C-alpha positions as CSV (number, residue, x, y, z in Angstrom):
1,M,37.5,126.0,-127.7
2,D,37.2,129.5,-126.2
3,A,39.4,132.1,-127.7
4,I,42.5,133.0,-125.7
5,A,42.2,136.5,-124.2
6,K,44.8,138.9,-125.3
7,P,46.1,141.7,-123.0
8,L,44.7,145.1,-123.7
9,T,47.3,147.3,-125.4
10,L,47.1,150.8,-126.7
11,P,47.7,151.6,-130.3
12,P,51.1,153.2,-131.0
13,A,49.5,156.5,-131.9
14,R,47.8,156.7,-128.5
15,R,50.6,155.0,-126.5
16,R,53.2,157.7,-127.3
17,P,51.2,160.7,-126.0
18,L,50.1,158.8,-123.0
19,Q,53.7,157.7,-122.2
20,R,54.8,161.3,-122.7
21,L,52.1,162.5,-120.3
22,L,53.1,159.9,-117.7
23,A,56.8,160.8,-118.1
24,A,56.1,164.5,-117.8
25,F,54.0,163.8,-114.7
26,G,56.7,161.6,-113.2
27,D,59.4,164.3,-113.8
28,R,57.3,166.8,-111.9
29,M,56.8,164.5,-108.9
30,P,59.2,165.0,-106.0
31,K,62.1,162.6,-105.9
32,G,62.9,162.5,-102.2
33,L,61.5,159.9,-99.9
34,Y,60.3,162.5,-97.4
35,A,58.3,164.4,-99.9
36,R,56.8,161.2,-101.4
37,A,55.8,159.9,-98.0
38,L,54.1,163.2,-97.2
39,I,52.1,162.9,-100.5
40,I,51.2,159.3,-99.6
41,I,49.8,160.6,-96.3
42,I,48.2,163.8,-97.5
43,A,46.6,162.7,-100.7
44,P,44.3,160.0,-99.2
45,M,43.3,162.4,-96.4
46,V,42.4,165.2,-98.8
47,L,40.5,162.8,-101.1
48,L,38.6,161.4,-98.1
49,Q,37.7,164.8,-96.8
50,S,36.6,165.9,-100.3
51,V,34.3,162.9,-100.6
52,L,32.9,163.5,-97.1
53,T,32.3,167.1,-97.8
54,F,30.5,166.5,-101.1
55,V,28.5,163.4,-100.1
56,F,27.6,164.1,-96.5
57,L,27.9,167.9,-95.9
58,E,26.6,169.0,-99.3
59,R,23.6,166.7,-99.1
60,H,23.0,167.5,-95.5
61,W,23.2,171.2,-96.2
62,Q,20.7,170.9,-99.1
63,T,18.2,168.8,-97.1
64,V,18.2,171.0,-94.0
65,T,18.0,174.2,-96.1
66,R,15.1,172.8,-98.1
67,R,13.2,171.8,-95.0
68,L,13.7,175.2,-93.3
69,S,12.7,177.0,-96.5
70,T,9.6,174.8,-96.8
71,V,8.4,175.6,-93.2
72,T,9.0,179.3,-93.8
73,V,7.1,179.4,-97.0
74,Q,4.2,177.4,-95.4
75,N,4.0,180.0,-92.7
76,I,3.9,182.8,-95.3
77,A,1.2,180.9,-97.2
78,M,-0.9,180.6,-94.1
79,L,-0.5,184.3,-93.4
80,I,-1.7,185.0,-97.0
81,D,-4.7,182.8,-96.6
82,M,-5.6,184.4,-93.3
83,Y,-5.3,187.9,-94.8
84,K,-7.6,186.9,-97.7
85,V,-10.2,185.6,-95.3
86,F,-10.0,188.5,-92.8
87,P,-8.9,191.6,-94.8
88,Q,-10.1,194.1,-92.2
89,E,-7.5,196.5,-90.8
90,A,-8.0,195.3,-87.3
91,N,-7.5,191.8,-88.3
92,T,-4.4,192.7,-90.3
93,I,-2.8,194.3,-87.2
94,T,-3.6,191.1,-85.2
95,L,-2.1,189.0,-88.0
96,I,1.2,191.0,-88.0
97,R,1.4,190.7,-84.2
98,L,0.8,187.0,-84.2
99,A,3.3,186.4,-87.0
100,E,6.1,188.2,-85.1
101,Q,5.3,186.6,-81.7
102,D,4.5,183.0,-82.8
103,L,6.3,182.6,-86.1
104,G,9.3,184.9,-85.8
105,L,8.4,186.7,-89.0
106,R,8.2,190.5,-89.4
107,V,5.3,191.2,-91.7
108,R,4.2,194.4,-93.3
109,I,1.3,194.8,-95.8
110,V,1.5,197.8,-98.2
111,P,-1.7,198.4,-100.2
112,G,-1.3,199.4,-103.9
113,E,2.4,198.8,-104.0
114,E,4.1,197.0,-106.9
115,L,7.0,194.5,-106.7
116,P,10.5,195.8,-107.4
117,Q,12.4,195.0,-110.5
118,A,13.6,191.4,-110.5
119,R,17.3,190.9,-109.8
120,S,19.6,188.4,-111.3
121,K,19.9,185.3,-109.2
122,P,23.2,184.4,-107.6
123,F,24.7,181.5,-109.5
124,F,25.9,179.4,-106.4
125,D,23.2,180.5,-103.9
126,L,21.4,177.5,-102.6
127,L,19.0,179.5,-100.4
128,D,17.8,181.7,-103.3
129,S,17.0,178.7,-105.6
130,T,15.4,176.7,-102.8
131,L,13.1,179.6,-101.7
132,S,12.1,180.4,-105.2
133,D,11.1,176.8,-105.8
134,E,9.1,176.5,-102.6
135,I,7.3,179.9,-103.2
136,T,6.4,178.9,-106.7
137,R,5.1,175.5,-105.6
138,Q,3.2,176.5,-102.5
139,I,2.0,180.1,-103.1
140,G,2.0,180.4,-106.8
141,R,1.9,184.3,-106.8
142,P,4.4,186.8,-108.2
143,Y,7.2,187.3,-105.7
144,W,10.5,189.1,-105.1
145,I,13.2,187.9,-102.8
146,D,16.5,189.3,-101.6
147,T,18.8,186.7,-99.9
148,V,22.1,188.7,-100.1
149,G,21.1,192.3,-99.3
150,R,21.0,191.9,-95.5
151,S,23.4,189.7,-93.6
152,N,21.0,188.3,-91.0
153,L,17.6,188.7,-92.7
154,V,15.9,187.4,-95.8
155,D,13.5,189.8,-97.6
156,I,10.5,188.1,-99.2
157,R,7.7,190.1,-101.0
158,V,4.6,188.5,-102.4
159,K,2.1,190.3,-104.7
160,L,-1.5,190.0,-103.4
161,D,-4.7,191.2,-105.2
162,D,-4.5,194.8,-103.9
163,A,-1.3,194.9,-101.9
164,V,2.2,193.6,-101.4
165,M,3.1,191.5,-98.3
166,H,6.6,192.2,-97.0
167,V,8.1,189.4,-94.9
168,L,11.5,189.6,-93.1
169,A,12.7,186.2,-91.9
170,R,15.8,185.5,-90.0
171,R,18.4,183.7,-92.2
172,S,18.7,180.9,-89.7
173,Q,15.0,180.2,-90.2
174,T,15.5,179.4,-93.9
175,Y,19.1,178.3,-94.2
176,A,21.5,175.7,-92.5
177,S,24.0,178.3,-91.4
178,N,26.0,176.2,-88.9
179,S,27.7,174.1,-91.6
180,Q,31.0,176.1,-91.4
181,I,31.5,174.8,-87.9
182,F,31.7,171.2,-89.3
183,L,34.2,172.4,-91.9
184,L,36.2,174.3,-89.2
185,W,36.4,171.2,-87.1
186,M,37.3,169.0,-90.0
187,V,40.1,171.2,-91.3
188,G,41.5,171.9,-87.8
189,T,41.6,168.2,-87.0
190,S,43.3,167.5,-90.3
191,L,45.9,170.1,-89.6
192,V,46.7,168.6,-86.2
193,L,46.9,165.0,-87.7
194,L,49.1,166.2,-90.5
195,T,51.4,168.0,-88.0
196,V,51.7,164.8,-85.9
197,A,52.3,162.7,-89.1
198,V,55.0,165.1,-90.3
199,L,56.8,165.0,-87.0
200,F,56.7,161.2,-86.8
201,L,57.7,160.9,-90.5
202,R,60.8,163.1,-90.0
203,N,61.9,160.8,-87.2
204,Q,61.5,157.8,-89.4
205,I,63.4,159.4,-92.3
206,K,66.4,160.5,-90.2
207,P,67.8,157.0,-89.7
208,I,67.6,156.4,-93.5
209,L,69.5,159.7,-94.2
210,R,72.1,158.7,-91.6
211,L,72.5,155.3,-93.2
212,S,72.9,157.0,-96.6
213,E,75.6,159.4,-95.2
214,A,77.5,156.5,-93.6
215,A,77.4,154.5,-96.9
216,D,78.5,157.6,-98.9
217,S,81.4,158.2,-96.5
218,F,82.5,154.6,-96.6
219,G,82.3,154.7,-100.5
220,K,84.6,157.7,-100.5
221,G,87.0,156.1,-98.1
222,R,86.2,158.3,-95.2
223,P,85.4,157.2,-91.6
224,P,81.6,156.9,-90.9
225,P,80.0,159.5,-88.6
226,E,80.9,158.9,-85.0
227,D,77.3,158.9,-83.8
228,F,76.1,156.4,-86.4
229,R,74.3,153.4,-85.0
230,P,71.2,151.4,-86.1
231,R,68.0,153.2,-85.2
232,G,64.5,153.7,-86.5
233,A,62.1,151.1,-87.8
234,R,62.9,147.4,-87.8
235,E,63.6,147.3,-91.5
236,V,65.9,150.3,-91.3
237,R,67.7,148.7,-88.4
238,Q,68.2,145.5,-90.4
239,A,69.6,147.5,-93.3
240,A,72.0,149.4,-90.9
241,H,73.2,146.1,-89.3
242,A,73.7,144.6,-92.8
243,F,75.7,147.7,-93.8
244,I,77.9,147.5,-90.7
245,E,78.6,143.8,-91.3
246,M,79.4,144.4,-94.9
247,R,81.7,147.2,-94.0
248,D,83.5,145.1,-91.4
249,R,83.9,142.2,-93.9
250,I,85.3,144.5,-96.6
251,E,87.8,146.1,-94.1
252,R,88.9,142.6,-92.9
253,Y,89.4,141.5,-96.5
254,V,91.4,144.6,-97.4
255,E,93.5,144.2,-94.3
256,Q,94.2,140.6,-95.0
257,R,95.1,141.3,-98.6
258,T,97.3,144.2,-97.5
259,V,99.2,142.1,-95.0
260,M,99.6,139.3,-97.5
261,L,100.9,141.6,-100.2
262,A,103.2,143.3,-97.7
263,G,104.8,139.9,-96.9
264,V,105.1,139.0,-100.6
265,S,106.6,142.5,-101.3
266,H,109.1,142.0,-98.4
267,D,110.2,138.6,-99.7
268,L,110.6,139.8,-103.3
269,R,112.5,142.9,-102.2
270,T,114.8,140.7,-100.2
271,V,115.6,138.6,-103.3
272,L,116.1,141.7,-105.4
273,T,118.4,143.2,-102.8
274,R,120.5,140.0,-102.8
275,F,120.7,140.2,-106.6
276,K,122.0,143.8,-106.3
277,L,124.6,142.8,-103.7
278,Q,125.8,139.9,-105.9
279,L,126.0,142.2,-108.9
280,A,127.9,144.8,-107.0
281,M,130.7,142.2,-106.4
282,F,131.4,141.8,-110.1
283,E,133.5,144.1,-112.2
284,D,131.7,146.6,-114.4
285,N,131.1,145.5,-117.9
286,P,128.2,145.9,-120.4
287,E,126.6,142.6,-119.3
288,I,126.7,143.5,-115.6
289,E,125.2,146.9,-116.4
290,A,122.4,145.3,-118.4
291,M,121.6,142.9,-115.5
292,R,121.6,145.9,-113.0
293,A,119.1,147.7,-115.3
294,D,116.9,144.6,-115.4
295,V,117.0,144.4,-111.6
296,D,116.1,148.1,-111.3
297,E,113.2,147.6,-113.8
298,M,112.0,144.6,-111.9
299,Q,112.0,146.6,-108.7
300,A,110.0,149.4,-110.4
301,M,107.6,146.9,-111.8
302,L,107.2,145.3,-108.3
303,E,106.4,148.7,-106.8
304,D,103.7,149.2,-109.5
305,Y,102.2,145.8,-109.0
306,M,102.1,146.2,-105.2
307,A,100.5,149.7,-105.5
308,F,97.9,148.4,-107.9
309,A,97.1,145.4,-105.7
310,K,96.9,147.4,-102.5
311,G,95.1,150.3,-104.0
312,D,96.6,152.7,-101.4
313,S,93.4,152.3,-99.4
314,G,95.1,152.2,-96.0
315,E,96.3,155.8,-96.1
316,E,94.6,158.3,-93.8
317,I,92.8,161.3,-95.2
318,V,94.4,164.7,-94.6
319,R,93.9,168.2,-95.8
320,A,96.4,168.7,-98.5
321,D,97.4,171.7,-100.7
322,I,96.7,170.6,-104.3
323,G,98.9,173.3,-105.7
324,E,101.9,171.9,-103.7
325,I,101.1,168.4,-104.9
326,L,101.0,169.5,-108.6
327,N,104.3,171.3,-108.2
328,E,105.9,168.2,-106.7
329,V,104.6,166.1,-109.6
330,K,106.0,168.6,-112.1
331,S,109.4,168.6,-110.5
332,Q,109.5,164.7,-110.4
333,A,108.0,164.2,-113.9
334,H,110.0,162.0,-116.3
335,G,112.0,163.9,-118.9
336,T,112.3,167.6,-119.4
337,K,108.9,168.3,-120.9
338,D,107.1,171.6,-121.0
339,I,104.6,171.3,-118.1
340,S,102.5,174.2,-116.9
341,I,100.5,174.3,-113.7
342,A,97.3,176.3,-113.0
343,V,95.4,176.2,-109.7
344,D,92.1,178.1,-109.5
345,G,91.6,179.7,-106.0
346,A,95.0,179.0,-104.6
347,P,95.7,177.9,-101.9
348,L,93.4,175.0,-102.8
349,V,93.2,172.8,-99.7
350,V,91.0,169.7,-99.7
351,P,90.8,166.4,-97.8
352,V,92.5,163.6,-99.8
353,R,94.9,160.7,-99.3
354,R,97.9,162.8,-100.1
355,H,100.4,160.2,-101.3
356,A,97.8,158.2,-103.2
357,F,96.3,161.3,-104.9
358,K,99.8,162.5,-105.8
359,R,100.5,159.1,-107.4
360,A,97.3,159.2,-109.4
361,V,98.1,162.7,-110.8
362,A,101.8,161.7,-111.4
363,N,100.7,158.7,-113.4
364,L,98.4,161.0,-115.6
365,V,101.2,163.6,-116.0
366,N,103.9,161.0,-116.8
367,N,101.6,159.3,-119.3
368,A,101.1,162.6,-121.0
369,A,104.8,163.6,-120.9
370,R,105.8,160.3,-122.4
371,F,104.0,161.0,-125.7
372,A,103.7,164.8,-125.8
373,E,105.9,167.9,-125.8
374,H,103.5,170.3,-124.0
375,V,101.4,169.4,-120.9
376,N,98.9,171.6,-119.2
377,V,97.7,170.7,-115.7
378,S,94.9,172.6,-114.0
379,A,92.9,172.2,-110.8
380,V,89.6,173.8,-109.7
381,R,87.1,173.2,-107.0
382,Q,83.5,173.7,-107.9
383,N,80.1,172.1,-107.2
384,G,81.4,170.1,-104.3
385,A,84.1,168.4,-106.3
386,L,87.8,168.7,-107.1
387,T,88.7,168.5,-110.8
388,V,92.2,168.1,-112.0
389,S,92.7,168.2,-115.8
390,V,95.8,167.0,-117.7
391,E,95.9,168.1,-121.3
392,D,98.7,167.3,-123.9
393,D,99.5,167.8,-127.6
394,G,100.4,164.2,-128.2
395,P,98.9,161.6,-130.5
396,G,96.0,160.9,-128.2
397,I,94.0,157.7,-127.8
398,P,91.3,156.5,-130.2
399,E,87.9,157.0,-128.8
400,A,87.0,153.3,-129.0
401,E,90.0,152.4,-126.7
402,R,89.6,155.1,-124.1
403,E,88.0,152.7,-121.6
404,D,90.2,149.8,-122.5
405,V,93.4,151.7,-121.5
406,F,92.2,151.6,-117.9
407,R,92.5,147.8,-117.9
408,P,95.6,146.4,-116.2
409,F,98.5,145.6,-118.7
410,Y,96.5,146.9,-121.7
411,R,98.5,148.5,-124.4
412,I,97.2,150.3,-127.5
413,D,99.7,148.5,-129.7
414,H,98.8,145.2,-128.0
415,A,102.4,144.4,-127.4
416,R,103.9,144.1,-123.9
417,N,107.3,145.4,-124.6
418,Q,109.0,145.9,-121.3
419,D,111.7,148.1,-122.8
420,A,109.0,150.7,-123.4
421,G,109.5,151.8,-119.8
422,S,105.9,151.1,-118.8
423,T,104.1,148.3,-117.0
424,G,100.7,149.1,-118.3
425,L,99.4,149.8,-114.8
426,G,99.6,153.6,-114.7
427,L,96.1,154.5,-115.7
428,A,94.6,151.5,-113.9
429,I,96.3,152.7,-110.7
430,A,95.1,156.3,-111.2
431,R,91.5,155.2,-111.7
432,D,91.6,152.9,-108.8
433,I,92.9,155.7,-106.5
434,A,90.2,158.1,-107.9
435,R,87.5,155.6,-107.2
436,I,88.8,155.0,-103.7
437,H,88.2,158.7,-103.2
438,G,84.7,158.3,-104.5
439,G,85.5,159.8,-108.0
440,D,86.6,158.7,-111.4
441,I,88.8,159.6,-114.4
442,A,87.4,160.3,-117.9
443,L,89.3,160.7,-121.2
444,S,88.4,163.1,-124.0
445,D,89.9,165.2,-126.8
446,S,92.3,168.0,-125.7
447,P,92.1,171.5,-127.1
448,L,95.8,171.2,-127.6
449,G,95.2,168.4,-130.2
450,G,96.1,165.4,-128.0
451,L,94.4,163.7,-125.0
452,K,92.6,165.3,-122.0
453,A,92.4,163.3,-118.8
454,V,90.0,164.7,-116.1
455,L,90.3,163.4,-112.5
456,K,87.2,164.3,-110.5
457,V,86.7,163.5,-106.8
458,P,84.1,164.8,-104.3
459,V,85.4,166.9,-101.5
């Protein structure tokens, strides 16, 4: 039986550096869809052009340059052979004239001259290396060349038996000098294509951004942009239609629940009002006072239950003064506790559901005032968010139970004693209101020694 192939896995010692390298590379990559889409378009184009430049242009360049250099060196070799056969001065003049007229080479023969000192060859000069190879292969005499001294001419000097032959050839005769035109066309065309791609890509990204803004506004309880409608590619339109249908279903569900709870609340309030009227007909005595207190407590509990169930999501968003809200909460707080208010940058006016936001802050302040002697309330707007902090010097809440206290009817002592004056819904209602605004509430240790509650909502 053949052995079962196992997947290739890296050893732990090699896996960790590789994972760190990939993680570091991923951290440096752009996170936005627009930037990533641009990379998806640009990277293949750059890679394709690099391969074309190296495989086609570089080989074409070398081939054409070698062939031009070969022809030039063959012409020089022919001139050297003719000079050796007919060394007379008259023949030399005729040779120089024919070389310039028929071969395009400017030739000069200097008797008794020596070659100049050899220069260092350019490292990346294709012409210099190609000419050197061809002269060595075809002529086999000492030589000196200068391919960089003059812009349009190549200076070639060959040592003869009793003289030095100077040959000036046009650079175009020995070198493929029109390759930059291909590069210019290639780069120019790429820039035009990239510009068109960027413009089309921006138009495709805009509907996604608009859908994100509409979803963010809906999550914060704000109305969607007035000009929002499905647009863009088919998939984006499908996502926009799905979002609109989901939003409509949620709004219908909330509306139905609110109407149902309003009816239940009305019926229960009617019963409680009847109880109050019947109790008002009896003479005052301790039993009647206790029953009246129970009815008042039942009414307060009913208000808390209805507020928690409705979530105060039907209230309109208005620009409210946070300092004014905090002062109202302080004046209406239970008991005569020491409550201090601090507002950074007053007047601090932000868009919120005023009554719901006031209820959330009041629940936090009343919860602190119930167990502490000193309560500090502060509000600040920074980094696009409104932060309201409530600190106290009370007994605090154990860290393991700080998330549990936001559950409805949860009590730290695990006993639902209704005489304690709390329904166990205060923190749950406060967090629900914060999340309706797109924010949240977090609990931590207070510098005063008790509990610190931070309500943070985007504005």
